[in-house]
Residue, then its C-alpha position, 0 to 999 in steps of 0.5 A: x822355934x816360935x810360931x812365925x818360924x813354923x809359918x803357922x798362922x792363926x785362923x782369926x788374924x789381929x791386925x798385927x798378924x795381917x801387918x807382919x804377913x803382908x808387910x803393909x801398914x795398917x793404915x793402908x789395909x784400912x784404906x783398902x778395906x774401905x775401898x772394898x779391896x780387903x774383907x771387913x772384920x770377921x768379929x769385934x770383941x772387947x776392942x779387939x778386931x779379927x779377920x778370918x785367914x781364909x777371907x784375907x787370902x781369897x781377897x789377896x787372890x782377887x786383889x784388883x791392883x797387884x802393882x800397888x800391893x807390891x809396891x806397898x809390900x816392897x816400900x814397908x820391907x825396905x823400910x824395916x831392913x834399911x832403917x838406920x838405928x835411932x840415935x838419942x842424947x843418951x847414946x854417948x853417955x855410956x858408963x866408962 
């Protein structure tokens, strides 16, 4: 059983953790951060930016535009679930 299956959340979140947990893209997260709807990074070290889990959850509780949040989460979720499989020129050249 991996960490995601146990609903484990790290104390400092990387942008990939935020994307996975909130089901939003990093561009949208940074846009909301610039508007003050999401927290500023807690730590930046060696090119890695981290946010505190409890700060992100606090900001989500006070999020001003719930409809935009749910619409963005829904849009990202359907993109992942309903995405067609990418086709390449190599798809028909399997060994026979």
